[in-house]
C-alpha positions as CSV (number, residue, x, y, z in Angstrom):
1,M,-13.7,40.6,-0.8
2,I,-11.2,38.1,0.6
3,T,-7.9,38.2,-1.2
4,N,-4.5,37.0,-0.2
5,L,-5.5,36.0,3.4
6,T,-3.3,33.6,5.4
7,I,-5.4,32.0,8.2
8,V,-3.4,30.2,10.8
9,M,-4.8,27.4,12.9
10,Y,-3.8,26.7,16.5
11,H,-4.9,24.1,19.1
12,Y,-2.9,23.7,22.2
13,V,-0.6,26.6,23.2
14,R,1.0,25.9,26.6
15,D,4.0,25.8,28.8
16,V,5.2,22.5,27.4
17,G,7.9,22.0,30.1
18,R,5.4,22.1,32.9
19,T,2.5,20.2,31.5
20,R,1.5,16.8,33.0
21,F,1.2,15.5,29.4
22,P,4.3,16.4,27.5
23,G,3.3,14.1,24.6
24,I,0.5,16.5,23.6
25,K,1.5,18.2,20.4
26,A,1.4,21.8,21.6
27,R,2.8,25.1,20.4
28,S,5.0,26.3,23.3
29,V,4.8,29.8,24.6
30,P,8.2,30.9,23.3
31,T,7.5,29.5,19.8
32,F,4.0,31.1,19.8
33,Q,5.5,34.4,20.7
34,G,8.2,33.9,18.1
35,Q,5.6,33.1,15.5
36,L,3.6,36.2,16.3
37,D,6.8,38.2,15.8
38,Y,7.3,36.5,12.4
39,L,3.7,37.2,11.4
40,R,3.8,40.8,12.5
41,R,7.0,41.3,10.5
42,H,5.7,39.8,7.2
43,Y,1.9,40.2,7.4
44,R,-0.8,42.6,8.6
45,L,-2.7,40.7,11.3
46,I,-6.4,41.4,10.8
47,S,-9.3,41.3,13.3
48,P,-12.5,39.2,13.1
49,A,-14.4,42.4,12.4
50,E,-12.2,43.1,9.4
51,L,-12.8,39.6,8.1
52,A,-16.6,40.1,8.5
53,Q,-16.4,43.4,6.6
54,A,-14.5,41.8,3.8
55,V,-17.1,39.1,3.5
56,R,-20.1,41.5,3.5
57,D,-18.6,44.3,1.3
58,P,-17.2,43.3,-2.1
59,S,-15.6,46.8,-2.4
60,Y,-13.6,46.4,0.9
61,R,-10.1,45.1,0.4
62,L,-8.1,43.5,3.2
63,P,-4.5,44.7,3.5
64,S,-2.1,42.4,1.6
65,P,-0.6,40.2,2.7
66,A,-3.0,39.7,5.6
67,A,-3.1,37.0,8.3
68,L,-5.8,35.9,10.7
69,L,-5.3,33.8,13.9
70,T,-7.8,31.0,14.7
71,F,-7.8,28.8,17.8
72,D,-9.9,25.6,17.9
73,D,-11.6,23.6,20.7
74,G,-11.8,26.1,23.6
75,Y,-8.9,25.1,25.7
76,S,-8.0,26.8,28.9
77,D,-4.7,27.5,27.3
78,H,-6.4,30.0,25.1
79,H,-7.6,32.1,28.1
80,E,-4.6,31.7,30.3
81,T,-1.8,31.9,27.8
82,V,-3.0,33.2,24.4
83,F,-5.4,35.9,25.4
84,P,-3.0,37.9,27.6
85,I,-0.3,37.7,24.9
86,L,-2.6,38.9,22.2
87,A,-4.1,41.7,24.4
88,D,-0.6,43.0,25.2
89,L,0.2,43.2,21.5
90,G,-3.2,44.8,20.6
91,L,-4.1,41.7,18.5
92,T,-7.2,39.7,18.2
93,G,-8.2,36.2,16.9
94,I,-11.1,33.9,16.4
95,F,-11.7,31.3,19.1
96,A,-13.9,28.3,18.4
97,P,-14.9,26.4,21.6
98,V,-17.0,23.2,21.6
99,A,-20.2,23.8,23.4
100,K,-20.6,20.3,24.9
101,A,-17.3,20.4,26.7
102,I,-18.0,23.7,28.4
103,L,-21.7,23.2,29.1
104,E,-21.7,19.6,30.2
105,G,-18.2,19.3,31.8
106,S,-17.3,16.4,29.6
107,V,-14.1,15.7,27.9
108,L,-14.5,15.5,24.1
109,A,-13.8,12.2,22.5
110,V,-11.1,13.8,20.4
111,N,-9.3,15.0,23.5
112,K,-9.7,11.7,25.3
113,I,-7.9,10.2,22.3
114,H,-5.2,12.9,22.4
115,F,-4.4,12.3,26.1
116,V,-4.5,8.5,25.7
117,L,-1.9,8.8,22.9
118,S,0.1,11.3,25.0
119,A,0.2,9.0,28.0
120,M,1.1,6.0,25.9
121,Q,3.3,7.8,23.3
122,D,6.1,5.3,23.7
123,R,3.8,2.3,23.7
124,L,1.4,2.9,20.8
125,G,1.5,-0.8,19.8
126,E,0.1,-1.7,23.2
127,V,-2.9,0.7,22.7
128,V,-3.5,-0.8,19.2
129,N,-3.5,-4.3,20.6
130,E,-5.8,-3.2,23.5
131,L,-8.2,-1.8,20.9
132,F,-8.1,-5.0,18.9
133,S,-8.9,-7.0,22.1
134,L,-11.8,-4.7,22.9
135,L,-13.1,-5.0,19.3
136,D,-13.0,-8.8,19.6
137,G,-15.6,-8.6,22.4
138,Y,-17.9,-6.4,20.3
139,R,-17.4,-7.9,16.8
140,Q,-20.6,-9.9,16.6
141,A,-22.9,-7.4,18.3
142,Y,-21.8,-4.6,15.9
143,Q,-21.0,-6.8,12.9
144,L,-17.5,-5.4,12.7
145,D,-14.8,-6.1,10.1
146,S,-11.7,-8.0,11.1
147,N,-9.0,-6.2,12.9
148,Q,-6.6,-6.7,10.0
149,A,-9.2,-5.2,7.5
150,Y,-9.5,-2.1,9.6
151,W,-5.7,-1.8,9.9
152,D,-5.1,-2.2,6.2
153,R,-7.7,0.4,5.4
154,L,-6.8,3.1,7.9
155,A,-3.2,2.8,9.1
156,Q,-1.9,5.4,6.7
157,P,0.6,8.0,8.0
158,N,0.1,11.7,7.2
159,R,2.4,14.7,7.4
160,F,2.1,14.9,11.1
161,D,1.4,11.4,12.6
162,P,2.6,7.8,12.1
163,A,0.4,5.0,11.0
164,E,-0.5,3.8,14.6
165,I,-1.8,7.2,15.6
166,I,-3.8,7.7,12.4
167,F,-5.3,4.3,12.8
168,L,-6.4,4.9,16.4
169,K,-7.8,8.3,15.6
170,R,-9.8,7.2,12.6
171,M,-11.2,4.1,14.4
172,L,-12.2,6.1,17.5
173,Q,-13.3,9.3,15.8
174,R,-15.0,8.2,12.7
175,D,-15.1,4.6,11.3
176,L,-16.7,2.6,14.1
177,P,-20.4,3.0,15.0
178,E,-20.9,6.1,17.2
179,E,-22.1,4.2,20.3
180,L,-19.1,1.8,20.1
181,R,-16.7,4.6,19.5
182,S,-17.9,6.2,22.8
183,L,-17.6,3.0,24.7
184,L,-14.1,2.2,23.5
185,T,-12.8,5.7,23.9
186,D,-14.2,6.0,27.5
187,E,-12.6,2.6,28.4
188,L,-9.2,3.6,27.1
189,F,-9.4,7.1,28.8
190,R,-10.3,5.6,32.1
191,K,-7.5,3.0,31.9
192,Y,-4.7,5.2,30.7
193,V,-5.6,8.8,31.8
194,T,-8.2,9.3,34.6
195,A,-11.6,8.2,35.9
196,D,-12.5,11.7,37.0
197,E,-13.7,13.2,33.7
198,R,-15.4,16.2,35.1
199,A,-12.3,17.4,37.0
200,F,-10.2,16.8,33.9
201,A,-12.7,18.8,31.8
202,A,-12.6,21.8,34.2
203,E,-8.8,21.9,33.9
204,L,-8.7,21.4,30.1
205,Y,-11.4,23.9,28.8
206,M,-12.4,27.5,29.3
207,N,-15.7,28.3,31.0
208,L,-18.5,30.7,30.0
209,D,-17.2,33.6,32.1
210,Q,-13.7,33.4,30.4
211,L,-15.3,33.3,27.0
212,R,-17.4,36.3,27.8
213,E,-14.4,38.2,29.0
214,M,-12.5,37.4,25.8
215,S,-15.5,38.4,23.6
216,A,-15.9,41.7,25.4
217,A,-12.2,42.4,24.7
218,G,-12.7,42.0,21.0
219,M,-11.9,38.4,20.4
220,G,-14.1,36.6,17.9
221,I,-16.0,33.6,19.2
222,A,-17.0,31.1,16.4
223,S,-19.1,28.0,16.5
224,H,-17.3,24.6,16.5
225,G,-20.5,22.6,16.6
226,Y,-22.0,21.1,19.8
227,D,-20.4,17.6,19.9
228,H,-17.3,18.0,17.7
229,Y,-18.6,15.5,15.2
230,W,-17.4,14.8,11.7
231,L,-20.2,16.9,10.3
232,A,-20.2,15.5,6.8
233,T,-21.0,12.1,8.2
234,L,-24.3,13.3,9.7
235,T,-27.8,13.4,8.2
236,E,-29.2,16.8,7.3
237,P,-31.4,16.9,10.4
238,Q,-28.4,16.0,12.6
239,Q,-26.4,18.8,10.9
240,A,-29.2,21.3,11.5
241,D,-29.3,20.2,15.2
242,Q,-25.5,20.8,15.6
243,I,-25.9,24.2,14.0
244,R,-28.8,25.1,16.2
245,K,-27.3,23.9,19.4
246,G,-24.0,25.6,18.6
247,L,-25.7,28.9,18.0
248,D,-27.7,28.6,21.2
249,F,-24.3,28.2,23.0
250,L,-22.8,31.2,21.2
251,N,-25.7,33.3,22.2
252,Q,-24.8,32.6,25.8
253,V,-21.4,34.1,25.2
254,T,-22.1,36.9,22.8
255,N,-24.8,38.3,20.5
256,T,-24.1,36.3,17.3
257,Q,-27.0,37.5,15.3
258,P,-27.5,38.3,12.5
259,S,-24.1,36.7,11.4
260,W,-21.7,34.2,12.8
261,M,-18.6,32.1,11.9
262,F,-18.2,28.4,11.8
263,T,-15.0,26.3,12.3
264,Y,-15.7,22.8,11.1
265,P,-14.5,20.0,13.4
266,Y,-11.8,18.0,11.6
267,G,-12.5,20.3,8.6
268,S,-15.5,18.1,7.8
269,H,-18.2,19.6,5.6
270,N,-20.4,18.9,2.6
271,P,-22.9,20.8,0.4
272,A,-25.8,20.1,2.7
273,L,-24.0,21.5,5.8
274,L,-22.9,24.6,3.9
275,S,-26.5,25.2,2.7
276,L,-27.8,24.9,6.3
277,A,-25.1,27.1,7.7
278,R,-25.9,29.9,5.1
279,Q,-29.6,29.7,5.9
280,A,-28.8,30.1,9.6
281,G,-26.7,33.3,8.9
282,C,-23.2,32.0,8.8
283,I,-20.9,34.4,7.0
284,A,-17.5,32.6,7.1
285,G,-16.4,29.0,7.6
286,F,-13.0,27.6,8.3
287,T,-11.7,24.3,6.8
288,T,-8.4,22.4,7.2
289,E,-7.6,22.7,3.5
290,V,-3.9,23.9,3.4
291,A,-3.9,27.0,1.2
292,I,-4.0,30.8,1.2
293,A,-7.5,32.3,0.8
294,H,-8.1,34.2,-2.4
295,S,-11.2,35.4,-4.1
296,P,-13.3,33.7,-5.5
297,H,-12.9,31.4,-2.4
298,D,-16.4,30.7,-1.0
299,P,-16.3,32.5,2.4
300,L,-17.7,29.4,3.9
301,L,-14.8,27.3,2.7
302,L,-11.8,29.3,3.9
303,P,-8.5,27.3,3.9
304,R,-6.0,27.5,6.8
305,L,-2.4,26.9,7.4
306,D,-1.4,24.9,10.4
307,T,0.9,26.7,12.9
308,N,3.6,24.2,11.9
309,D,3.5,25.5,8.4
310,L,5.1,28.8,9.4
311,P,8.4,29.8,11.2
312,T,8.5,30.4,14.9
313,A,11.1,33.1,15.2
314,G,10.7,36.7,14.1
315,D,14.1,36.9,12.4
316,T,13.5,33.8,10.2
317,A,13.7,34.5,6.5
318,P,10.3,34.2,4.8
319,N,9.4,30.6,4.0
320,D,7.6,29.3,0.9
321,W,4.1,30.2,2.2
322,T,5.1,33.8,3.1
323,I,6.9,34.2,-0.3
324,K,3.8,33.0,-2.0
325,A,1.6,35.5,0.0
326,T,4.0,38.3,-0.6
327,S,4.3,37.6,-4.3
328,N,0.5,38.1,-4.5
329,V,0.6,41.6,-3.2
330,P,-0.8,44.0,-5.9
């Protein structure tokens, strides 16, 4: 049974001062270590195996308050930076690489967008205007709405990003036809970042040997789909294909049968996807809902906090999320 579990979501964890792309929103090494100190002080950090036992056995209770570390997208940061830190502390986490990036040596569209935005962080209006110009050339062929209509509908800031970034992300990740999204994202990536995609991918992501090393050391390896699509936007056959191909990849890393875990790209899911995942043996799924997991949470709909929701120094007083978790201790 899953009760009072705080699941923390990470993406980039890197030496921010030495990166070629300082505009990437990354957890720095010192603040990552500080956050681990904070978590170890106020929570009991559990392993992937303990989560699996809590899902399978209703009589098994996790320590309370418990916390679990998750790392999305399969970045080389996770092997080079995160893995040694966790190993030194005797900790484990769940890592969710995207199969296509590793098997095909391609940069995911989501990452192309990240690095375009990083390279142009002080000139976002220029990127928006460039996108508008590109859309003008494809409007008739793809029966597109007007630029202003897209802007009015999508340019809504959230708790992390301004309107320009949300607009560019939604247009290039979700709202345009898939073929056009790919064309436009590739054009912007080549113009503002690099034309050598394969070399960039080799630098950005882990490889199979690194993932196998981490798995052998006790780290959990979860599926993150094959192409990093918004899964709720796909048809059921397409969803089934993403699950199947994702599992084929996991089986190249570790023996995932008879159970495995699923981290939904962008947190995107729907009832059809959950049904297919259950049928394929999935025992736990991670969303982007911001909450602490409590029974009767569906184990395929586990919420997560972002790393930015928790303090990054061990001596920090408990914040609201930690107070909430601590107050739930029986």
